[in-house]
C-alpha positions in Angstrom: 0.0 0.0 0.0 2.8 2.4 0.9 4.6 1.3 -2.3 1.7 2.5 -4.5 1.4 5.8 -2.6 5.2 6.5 -3.2 4.9 5.7 -6.9 2.1 8.2 -7.1 4.0 10.9 -5.4 7.0 10.4 -7.7 4.8 10.4 -10.7 3.2 13.8 -9.7 6.6 15.2 -9.0 7.8 14.3 -12.5 4.7 16.0 -14.0 5.4 19.0 -11.9 9.0 19.2 -13.0 8.0 18.8 -16.6 5.5 21.6 -16.4 8.1 23.9 -15.0 10.3 23.4 -18.1 12.7 20.8 -16.8 13.7 17.6 -18.7 12.2 18.8 -22.0 14.9 17.1 -24.3 16.4 18.6 -27.6 13.2 19.9 -29.0 12.9 22.3 -26.1 16.0 24.3 -27.5 13.8 25.8 -30.4 14.7 26.3 -34.2 18.1 27.3 -35.5 18.2 31.1 -35.4 18.8 32.9 -38.8 20.7 36.2 -39.1 18.9 39.3 -40.4 20.7 38.9 -43.8 22.5 36.1 -45.6 25.6 36.7 -47.7 26.6 34.7 -50.7 30.3 34.0 -51.3 31.5 33.4 -54.9 33.7 34.9 -57.6 31.7 37.5 -59.6 33.4 36.4 -62.8 33.8 32.8 -63.7 35.0 30.8 -66.7 32.5 28.8 -68.7 34.9 25.9 -68.9 35.4 25.7 -65.1 33.0 25.0 -62.2 32.2 27.9 -60.0 32.1 27.5 -56.2 29.2 28.9 -54.1 28.8 29.2 -50.3 27.2 31.4 -47.7 28.1 32.8 -44.3 25.9 30.2 -42.7 28.3 27.4 -43.4 27.0 23.9 -44.0 24.6 23.4 -41.0 22.6 20.1 -41.3 19.7 21.7 -39.5 19.1 24.3 -42.3 17.8 23.6 -45.8 19.4 25.4 -48.8 18.0 26.1 -52.2 20.2 27.6 -54.9 18.9 29.0 -58.2 21.8 29.6 -60.5 19.9 31.8 -63.0 20.3 29.5 -65.9 17.5 27.0 -65.0 19.7 24.9 -62.8 19.4 24.6 -59.0 21.0 22.8 -56.0 20.1 21.9 -52.4 23.7 21.6 -51.2 25.0 24.1 -48.7 28.2 24.7 -50.7 27.5 23.7 -54.3 29.6 24.0 -57.4 28.1 24.8 -60.8 29.4 25.1 -64.3 27.6 27.4 -66.7 27.0 26.1 -70.2 26.9 29.5 -71.9 28.4 32.9 -71.3 26.3 35.7 -69.9 25.2 37.4 -66.8 23.2 35.3 -64.3 21.3 36.3 -61.2 22.0 33.7 -58.5 19.6 33.4 -55.5 19.8 31.4 -52.3 16.9 30.6 -50.0 17.7 29.3 -46.5 15.0 27.7 -44.3 15.3 26.7 -40.7 13.3 24.0 -38.8 10.3 26.3 -38.1 10.0 27.4 -41.8 11.6 30.8 -41.3 13.5 31.8 -44.5 16.2 34.3 -45.6 17.0 35.1 -49.3 20.2 36.4 -50.8 21.0 37.5 -54.3 24.3 37.6 -56.2 25.2 38.4 -59.9 27.7 36.2 -61.7 29.2 36.9 -65.1 30.3 33.8 -67.0 32.8 34.2 -69.8 34.9 32.0 -72.1 38.1 33.5 -70.8 40.2 30.5 -71.8 40.0 31.6 -75.4 42.0 34.8 -74.7 44.3 33.4 -71.9 47.7 35.2 -71.9 46.7 37.2 -75.0 47.5 40.9 -75.7 44.2 42.7 -75.1 42.9 46.2 -75.3 41.7 46.0 -71.7 43.1 44.8 -68.4 43.0 41.1 -67.3 42.1 39.7 -70.7 39.2 42.1 -71.2 38.3 44.0 -74.4 39.5 42.8 -77.7 42.4 40.3 -77.7 44.9 39.2 -80.4 44.5 35.7 -81.6 46.2 36.1 -84.9 49.0 36.9 -85.6 50.7 36.5 -82.3 51.7 38.2 -80.1 50.1 41.1 -82.0 49.3 42.0 -85.6 49.7 45.7 -85.4 52.4 47.2 -87.6 55.4 47.8 -85.3 56.8 51.2 -86.1 59.8 51.3 -83.9 62.0 49.1 -81.6 64.6 50.3 -79.1 67.0 48.5 -76.8 68.8 49.9 -73.7 71.0 46.9 -73.5 71.3 43.4 -75.0 68.2 42.1 -73.3 65.8 44.9 -72.5 63.8 46.5 -75.3 60.5 48.1 -76.3 58.4 48.1 -79.4 55.6 50.5 -80.3 53.1 50.6 -83.2 49.5 50.9 -84.3 46.6 51.2 -82.0 48.8 52.5 -79.2 50.6 49.2 -79.1 53.4 48.9 -76.5 55.4 45.7 -76.0 58.5 44.9 -73.9 61.1 42.2 -74.1 63.5 41.1 -71.4 65.2 38.4 -73.4 66.6 40.1 -76.4 63.4 40.0 -78.5 62.5 36.3 -78.2 59.3 37.0 -76.2 57.3 40.2 -76.0 54.8 41.1 -73.3 52.2 43.9 -73.5 52.4 47.2 -71.6 49.3 49.4 -71.3 50.1 52.6 -73.0 46.6 54.1 -72.3 46.2 55.5 -75.8 44.8 54.3 -79.1 46.9 56.6 -81.4 49.6 55.0 -83.5 52.9 55.2 -81.7 55.8 55.8 -84.1 58.9 56.3 -81.9 60.1 55.0 -78.5 63.4 55.8 -76.7 64.8 55.1 -73.3 67.6 56.9 -71.5 68.1 54.1 -69.0 66.2 50.9 -68.1 63.5 52.9 -66.2 63.0 56.3 -67.9 61.7 56.6 -71.4 59.3 58.4 -73.8 57.1 57.3 -76.6 55.5 59.5 -79.2 53.0 59.2 -82.1 50.1 60.6 -84.0 47.9 63.5 -83.0 50.4 65.0 -80.6 50.7 61.8 -78.5 53.6 61.9 -76.0 54.0 59.4 -73.2 56.6 59.1 -70.4 57.5 56.3 -68.0 59.8 56.2 -65.0 59.2 52.5 -64.1 60.4 50.7 -67.2 57.1 51.0 -69.0 54.8 49.5 -66.3 53.0 52.8 -66.3 52.9 55.6 -68.8 51.8 59.2 -68.3 50.5 61.2 -71.2 52.1 64.6 -71.8 51.2 67.5 -74.1 53.9 68.4 -76.7 52.0 71.1 -78.5 51.9 69.6 -81.9 48.9 70.2 -84.0 47.0 67.1 -85.2 48.2 67.5 -88.8 51.9 68.1 -88.0 52.3 65.2 -85.6 52.3 62.2 -88.0 55.5 60.2 -87.8 56.9 61.8 -84.7 60.4 60.8 -83.8 62.3 61.0 -80.5 65.8 61.8 -79.3 66.6 61.3 -75.7 69.5 63.2 -74.2 69.2 62.3 -70.6 66.4 61.3 -68.2 65.0 64.8 -68.2 65.9 66.1 -71.6 64.4 65.1 -75.0 63.7 66.4 -78.5 60.6 65.6 -80.5 60.4 66.0 -84.2 57.2 65.6 -86.2 56.9 64.2 -89.7 56.3 67.7 -90.9 59.3 69.4 -89.3 57.8 70.7 -86.1 60.2 70.5 -83.2 59.6 70.5 -79.5 62.1 70.0 -76.7 62.0 69.6 -72.9 64.6 70.0 -70.2 62.3 69.3 -67.3 61.1 65.7 -67.9 58.3 66.8 -70.2 56.5 69.1 -67.8 57.1 71.8 -70.5 57.6 71.2 -74.2 59.0 74.3 -75.9 59.0 75.0 -79.7 62.4 75.1 -81.5 62.8 77.4 -84.5 63.9 76.3 -87.8 63.6 73.0 -89.8 63.7 69.5 -88.5 67.2 68.7 -87.0 69.3 66.1 -88.6 71.0 65.1 -85.3 71.0 65.9 -81.6 74.3 66.0 -79.8 74.8 64.6 -76.3 74.5 68.0 -74.7 71.3 68.9 -76.6 72.8 70.9 -79.5 70.8 70.6 -82.6 72.4 70.1 -86.0 70.5 70.8 -89.2 71.5 69.7 -92.7 70.0 70.6 -96.1 71.0 69.6 -99.6 71.4 73.1 -100.8 71.0 74.9 -97.4 74.3 73.8 -95.9 74.8 73.0 -92.2 73.2 74.9 -89.4 73.6 74.6 -85.6 71.6 75.8 -82.6 72.9 76.1 -79.1 70.8 78.8 -77.5 67.8 78.0 -75.3 65.3 78.8 -78.1 67.2 76.6 -80.5 67.6 79.2 -83.1 69.6 77.7 -86.0 72.7 79.5 -87.2 74.5 78.7 -90.4 78.0 77.2 -89.8 78.7 75.8 -93.3 76.8 77.6 -96.1 76.5 76.1 -99.6 78.1 77.8 -102.6 77.5 77.7 -106.4 78.9 74.4 -107.7 78.6 72.7 -104.3 76.0 70.2 -103.3 75.7 68.6 -99.9 74.4 65.1 -100.0 74.9 63.5 -96.6 76.1 64.4 -93.1 77.2 62.6 -89.9 77.3 64.3 -86.5 79.3 62.3 -83.9 79.1 64.8 -81.1 79.0 68.5 -80.4 82.5 68.9 -81.8 83.0 66.4 -84.7 80.9 66.4 -87.8 81.4 65.5 -91.5 79.5 66.4 -94.6 79.7 64.5 -97.9 78.9 66.2 -101.2 80.3 67.2 -104.6 82.1 70.2 -106.0 82.0 71.2 -109.6 85.4 71.5 -111.4 85.0 72.8 -114.9 88.8 72.4 -115.5 88.7 68.6 -115.1 86.6 67.2 -117.9 87.3 63.7 -116.8 85.5 64.3 -113.5 83.5 67.4 -113.3 81.8 66.4 -110.1 84.4 65.5 -107.5 83.4 63.7 -104.2 84.2 66.1 -101.4 84.3 66.0 -97.6 83.9 68.9 -95.2 85.1 68.2 -91.6 84.9 70.2 -88.4 86.5 69.3 -85.0 85.4 72.5 -83.2 81.7 72.3 -83.4 81.4 74.0 -86.8 83.5 77.1 -86.0 86.0 76.0 -88.7 85.8 73.5 -91.5 88.4 71.7 -93.6 87.5 70.8 -97.2 89.3 68.0 -99.1 88.8 65.6 -102.0 89.8 62.1 -101.0 91.5 60.6 -104.1 90.5 57.1 -103.1 86.8 57.8 -103.7 87.4 58.2 -107.5 84.4 59.4 -109.5 81.8 58.5 -106.9 80.7 62.2 -106.9 78.3 61.3 -109.7 76.2 59.5 -107.2 74.5 60.2 -103.9 75.5 57.9 -101.0 73.0 55.4 -99.6 74.9 55.3 -96.3 77.3 57.7 -94.5 78.1 57.3 -90.8 80.9 58.0 -88.4 81.0 56.3 -85.0 84.1 58.1 -83.6 86.4 61.0 -84.4 88.3 58.7 -86.8 86.2 55.7 -88.0 83.5 55.9 -90.5 81.5 54.2 -93.3 80.4 55.3 -96.8 78.1 53.3 -99.1 77.9 54.8 -102.5 77.3 53.5 -106.1 77.2 49.9 -104.8 80.7 50.2 -103.2 81.4 50.2 -99.5 84.2 52.3 -98.1 85.8 52.5 -94.7 88.0 55.2 -93.1 90.1 55.1 -89.9 91.8 58.4 -90.3 88.8 60.8 -90.0 88.0 60.6 -93.7 91.3 61.6 -95.3 91.6 58.2 -97.0 89.0 55.5 -97.7 89.4 51.8 -98.5 87.0 50.0 -100.6 85.9 46.7 -99.1 85.2 43.5 -101.0 81.5 42.9 -100.8 80.0 39.4 -100.4 78.9 37.7 -103.6 76.5 37.1 -105.2 74.9 39.9 -103.3 74.2 41.8 -106.5 74.0 45.6 -106.5 73.9 46.9 -102.9 70.7 48.8 -102.3 71.0 50.0 -98.6 73.1 49.7 -95.5 72.3 49.5 -91.8 75.2 50.9 -89.8 75.0 49.3 -86.3 78.3 50.2 -84.7 82.0 50.7 -85.6 82.4 47.1 -86.6 78.9 45.9 -87.4 77.1 46.5 -90.6 74.2 45.0 -92.5 73.8 45.3 -96.3 70.9 44.6 -98.5 71.1 43.9 -102.2 68.4 44.6 -104.8 67.7 40.9 -104.8 66.5 41.1 -101.2 69.5 39.4 -99.7 70.8 40.7 -96.4 74.5 40.3 -95.4 76.0 41.0 -92.0 79.6 41.7 -90.9 80.7 42.0 -87.3 84.4 42.6 -87.9 84.3 45.8 -90.0 83.9 43.9 -93.3 86.4 41.1 -92.8 83.8 38.3 -92.9 80.2 38.4 -94.1 77.2 36.2 -93.2 74.1 35.9 -95.3 70.9 36.3 -93.3 68.6 33.9 -95.0 65.3 35.5 -94.0 62.1 33.3 -94.3 60.0 34.4 -97.2 63.0 36.3 -98.6 61.6 36.1 -102.1 58.5 38.1 -101.1 60.5 40.9 -99.5 60.7 44.2 -101.3 64.0 46.1 -101.5 62.0 49.1 -100.5 60.9 47.6 -97.2 62.6 49.3 -94.3 65.5 47.2 -92.9 66.7 47.2 -89.3 69.2 44.8 -87.8 70.0 44.6 -84.1 72.4 42.3 -82.1 70.8 41.2 -78.9 71.3 38.7 -76.1 69.0 36.3 -78.0 70.8 36.6 -81.3 70.2 38.6 -84.5 67.0 40.5 -84.5 65.9 41.6 -88.0 63.0 43.9 -88.8 62.0 43.7 -92.5 59.0 45.8 -93.4 56.2 45.2 -90.9 57.8 41.9 -89.6 60.5 41.1 -87.1 62.5 37.8 -87.1 65.0 36.4 -84.6 67.9 34.1 -85.3 69.8 32.4 -82.5 72.3 30.7 -84.8 73.8 33.6 -86.7 71.2 33.7 -89.4 70.9 30.0 -90.4 67.4 29.6 -89.0 64.7 32.1 -88.1 61.5 32.5 -86.2 59.0 35.4 -86.7 58.5 37.2 -83.4 56.4 40.2 -84.5 54.1 40.8 -87.4 52.0 38.6 -89.7 53.0 36.0 -92.3 54.3 37.6 -95.6 51.8 35.6 -97.7 49.0 37.2 -95.8 50.0 40.8 -96.5 47.3 41.0 -99.1 43.7 40.1 -98.5 41.4 40.5 -95.5 39.3 38.1 -93.5 36.0 39.5 -94.6 33.7 36.7 -93.4 33.5 34.6 -90.3 31.3 31.7 -89.3 31.2 29.8 -86.0 29.3 26.6 -85.6 29.6 26.8 -81.8 31.8 28.5 -79.3 34.8 26.3 -80.4 34.6 25.5 -84.1 34.8 28.2 -86.7 36.0 29.4 -90.1 37.3 32.6 -91.6 37.7 33.3 -95.3 39.8 36.0 -96.9 39.2 37.8 -100.1 42.6 36.6 -101.4 41.4 33.0 -101.5 42.7 31.4 -98.3 40.7 29.9 -95.5 41.3 29.6 -91.7 39.8 27.0 -89.4 39.8 26.6 -85.6 38.5 23.9 -83.3 39.5 25.6 -80.0 37.7 29.0 -80.1 40.6 30.6 -82.0 43.5 29.7 -79.7 45.0 28.1 -82.8 44.1 28.6 -86.5 45.0 26.4 -89.4 45.5 28.1 -92.8 45.0 26.6 -96.3 44.7 28.0 -99.8 41.6 27.5 -101.9 42.1 25.9 -105.3 41.9 28.2 -108.3 41.5 31.3 -106.2 43.2 34.5 -107.3 43.5 38.0 -105.9 43.5 41.3 -107.7 42.2 43.3 -104.7 38.8 43.8 -103.3 37.0 40.6 -104.1 34.1 39.8 -101.7 34.2 36.9 -99.4 31.2 35.3 -97.6 30.4 32.2 -95.5 27.0 30.7 -94.7 26.0 27.3 -93.4 22.5 25.8 -93.2 23.7 23.0 -90.9 26.9 21.8 -89.2 27.9 20.2 -92.5 26.3 22.0 -95.4 27.4 25.4 -96.4 28.6 27.8 -99.1 31.6 30.1 -99.5 32.4 33.1 -101.8 36.2 33.6 -102.0 39.0 34.8 -104.2 37.0 35.8 -107.2 36.1 32.2 -108.2 32.3 32.2 -107.6 30.4 30.3 -105.0 31.8 27.0 -103.6 29.9 24.4 -101.7 30.8 22.0 -98.8 28.9 19.1 -97.3 31.5 18.2 -94.6 31.7 21.3 -92.5 34.3 23.1 -94.6 36.8 20.3 -94.9 36.5 20.2 -98.7 35.0 22.7 -101.1 34.0 22.5 -104.8 32.1 24.4 -107.4 29.0 22.6 -108.6 29.3 21.3 -112.2 26.1 23.1 -113.2 27.1 26.4 -111.6 28.7 29.3 -113.4 31.7 30.7 -111.4 31.1 34.4 -111.7 34.2 36.4 -110.5 32.1 39.5 -110.0 29.7 38.0 -107.4 29.7 40.3 -104.4 27.2 38.5 -102.1 24.9 35.6 -101.7 22.3 34.4 -99.2 20.4 31.1 -98.7 17.0 31.2 -96.9 17.1 27.5 -96.4 19.1 24.4 -97.4 18.1 24.7 -101.1 16.8 28.2 -101.9 19.5 30.9 -102.4 20.2 34.1 -104.2 23.4 35.8 -105.4 24.1 39.2 -107.0 27.2 40.5 -108.8 28.7 44.0 -109.0 26.8 44.7 -112.2 23.5 44.1 -110.5 22.6 40.7 -112.0 20.5 38.7 -109.6 20.3 34.9 -109.8 18.6 32.2 -107.7 19.1 28.5 -107.0 16.6 26.0 -105.8 19.1 23.1 -105.5 21.6 24.3 -102.9 23.7 26.2 -105.5 24.2 23.5 -108.1 22.5 25.5 -110.7 21.6 29.2 -110.9 19.0 31.0 -112.9 19.1 34.8 -113.6 16.0 36.6 -112.4 16.6 40.3 -112.9 19.1 43.1 -113.3 19.5 45.9 -110.8 21.9 48.8 -111.0 25.7 48.8 -111.2 27.5 48.9 -107.9 25.5 46.5 -105.7 27.5 45.3 -102.7 25.2 43.5 -100.2 22.2 41.2 -100.3 19.9 39.6 -97.7 16.6 37.8 -98.0 14.1 37.7 -95.1 12.3 34.8 -96.6 11.9 33.2 -100.1 10.0 36.3 -101.3 11.2 39.4 -99.5 14.8 40.6 -99.8 16.9 43.8 -99.9 20.1 44.8 -101.8 22.3 47.7 -101.0 25.1 49.5 -102.9 26.8 52.7 -103.9 25.5 56.1 -103.2 23.0 54.9 -100.6 21.3 52.6 -103.0 18.6 50.3 -101.4 16.1 48.2 -103.4 13.5 45.7 -102.1 11.7 42.8 -103.6 8.5 41.1 -102.4 8.2 38.5 -105.2 11.4 36.5 -104.8 13.6 38.8 -106.8 11.6 39.1 -110.0 10.9 42.8 -109.5 12.5 45.5 -107.3 11.4 48.8 -105.9 13.8 51.6 -104.8 13.6 52.5 -101.2 14.8 55.8 -99.7 17.8 55.1 -97.5 18.4 58.7 -96.3 22.1 58.5 -97.1 24.4 59.1 -100.1 27.3 57.0 -98.8 28.3 53.7 -100.2 26.5 50.9 -98.4 28.5 47.7 -98.1 26.5 45.1 -96.1 23.0 44.5 -95.0 21.6 42.0 -92.4 18.2 41.3 -90.7 17.7 40.5 -87.0 14.1 39.7 -87.5 11.5 39.8 -90.3 11.1 43.5 -89.7 14.3 44.8 -88.1 17.4 45.2 -90.3 20.7 47.1 -90.6 23.1 48.3 -93.3 26.5 49.8 -93.0 28.7 51.9 -95.3 31.3 54.5 -95.7 31.9 57.5 -93.4 30.4 55.9 -90.4 27.1 55.1 -92.1 24.7 52.9 -90.2 21.0 52.8 -91.2 18.1 50.8 -89.7 14.7 49.5 -90.9 11.9 48.4 -88.7 9.4 47.5 -91.4 11.3 44.9 -93.4 13.2 47.3 -95.6 10.4 49.6 -96.7 11.8 52.6 -94.9 15.2 53.4 -93.4 16.7 55.9 -91.0 20.3 56.8 -90.2 21.5 56.0 -86.7 24.4 58.1 -85.4 27.6 56.3 -84.4 30.7 57.8 -82.7 33.1 57.3 -85.7 33.5 58.4 -89.3 35.4 55.3 -90.2 34.1 53.3 -93.2 31.9 50.5 -91.7 32.3 47.1 -93.2 30.1 44.7 -91.2 27.3 44.6 -88.6 26.3 41.7 -86.4 23.7 41.2 -83.7 23.9 38.4 -81.1 20.4 39.0 -79.9 17.7 41.7 -80.1 19.7 44.1 -77.9 23.4 43.4 -78.4 25.2 44.3 -81.6 28.5 45.4 -83.1 29.7 47.2 -86.2 33.3 47.2 -87.4 35.3 49.2 -90.0 38.5 50.8 -91.1 41.3 51.9 -88.8 40.2 49.3 -86.1 36.9 51.0 -85.6 34.4 49.0 -83.4 31.1 50.3 -82.1 28.6 48.4 -79.9 25.1 48.7 -78.7 23.3 47.0 -75.8 19.9 48.6 -76.3 18.9 47.3 -79.7 20.8 50.0 -81.6 19.2 53.1 -80.1 22.7 54.2 -78.9 26.2 53.1 -79.9 29.5 53.2 -78.0 33.0 53.2 -79.4 35.1 50.3 -78.2 38.9 50.4 -78.2 40.0 47.5 -80.4 43.7 47.8 -79.7 44.6 48.1 -83.4 44.3 50.4 -86.4 44.2 47.5 -88.8 41.1 47.6 -91.0 38.4 45.3 -89.7 36.1 43.6 -92.2 33.9 41.1 -90.3 32.3 40.2 -87.0 30.7 37.1 -85.5 29.3 36.4 -82.0 28.0 33.1 -80.5 26.5 34.8 -77.5 26.4 38.3 -76.0 29.9 38.1 -74.6 31.9 35.8 -77.0 32.9 37.0 -80.4 35.5 37.4 -83.1 36.6 40.1 -85.6 38.4 39.5 -88.9 40.5 42.0 -90.7 43.4 42.8 -93.0 46.6 40.8 -93.2 45.1 37.8 -91.4 44.0 39.7 -88.3 41.8 37.9 -85.8 40.6 39.6 -82.6 38.5 37.8 -80.0 36.6 38.9 -76.9 35.2 37.1 -73.9 33.8 40.3 -72.4 31.6 41.7 -75.2 34.5 43.9 -76.3 34.4 46.0 -73.1 
């Protein structure tokens, strides 16, 4: 009885304790608390080819549920998921976190996915592989205007599009430096490894004090017309002289904070102390030493005297080569004559070296002194050397069979390069004792008029020939091209591009050669098209109806066809190869149209095997596009636009609102279309080509192509490296720095961020950031 009563008391006590909150177990702790806000952690920019990692500041608690929406239709319930985007673009990522009681928190994050692997390590117009990047030729395809070295290893190169490159290994490898300008740079000089200047078109002057890592733009005071072809002479880290291609001269003595004008013509030389020497064929020699650089005549010309070349070693020593007329010597009326000063032009000695014979009939193609005693003279195909200040000259035996010597490159007192009219280049490094032929690749294609520059660096012999630079590490036996495009691609432009996906693509030139890539343009393979020829300006076009079936217009040989994705091409037996065809367009796998420059329009219903003439439009047609089998538009010279609604049988003129030459036309939809032309012309239609209106763009360059990736994002390209883009369907356009002044002819995008541009001399630019 007492046992039962005790059990009851204990039971009541347990109930009492439970009601007071004791012994409630785990559930009594309540749900996991959530913070007022949740933060997502991830990289804001990710690569399409790599998985992106996502997490939050809540960690990976098992008591919380996570729901991720990656913005591309994919989701995850992991706390710290990874996700790989299939396409490039901007995606809004959201995370919803829920605790045990159903309370939620939501966070948002924007991710930009790009195909950055396609431009990895490329030279780009923007920072961190942004903007437009060089894919071909490598490292850049800009024309390099000048190269300078401060020692055997460290050098800089400048060129078109504000291009700036640096080498630390004697020219074998070149890395980009951001110049901050788009103007062509024509000259670069360094006073030491850290301090230098670069100058170029439109008054552009840049200075660096950290070896080119950063450049500051300075104002030199040149007008825009007189600044083309600017050259630089550096005297010391704070003193420099600028000379424009039209003779304007500016100088600074305070590191470029002030650039003062110098009187007189363009100086022929600048001495180490800043003295300017001037030389003119009939004007004699002038010299300026005053702060205003006012030139004073120190060697006037006289009747019967002509000055042909001059060499100024320093402020004291100078030589002038010319001729004097001697009527009393009928054997040699024009005698080669030297004038020499050793006191800065205060006095001159005149003498006729007998060892020069009758060379006074000719003008020298090279005249250079490297010291007060040693000099070179190249005249009438003969090379002379003096070691006694020009009193006597010895003729050197030239290498054979060099042919007639055309030009010489005087490198130092013992090193000289000669070029013959046959394009051969010969090098001596022991003052003419021994010669080595520099067998440059593609030598047969070199012109004797191409500028020649030879440098001896830590990597070997560096030879710049025209717009290309080669390097030989074995004394000229073998070569590799380190700057510039291939010689065989100097003519012709890549005027049409086609990509099947983000990896596989084609590019065709109007000179009849084709490029293909399978890795988004990281590498391109070139091959020539059979029977193609190039006389300049032939149209090139590519179009595919599937991954295998397509057509190509290239090299003035009419329309070719492929059924294997561009591996092989042929002209159909029933087709007539018309070399004047300027454009074509297929509306499906069988029905197509083409038009030639004379305005003859033809159609095919069997994929281009046979063509039937439909009508004749006007002369000067350049572009053709059909909206469907019935409706189409052609454009051409003087703002010409015509439209058909009956499959090309009849055409009606449509007012374009412009008088410029229209070059290409395309349609985004059945109603919205665009055409581009000369002088920055861009016109739009919103009613299928019935009416057109001009859309302003921030360039006057001749526009060659226009491409839209979707309804909002479009690009147009043209001469001088011009690129304009829109992200609002064409309402407004923005100029994009392309990093080149090469003419651009074509554009193609596979999405709103990934695209390629084709241009002259095999130029291929790519972007993974929409060109921004």
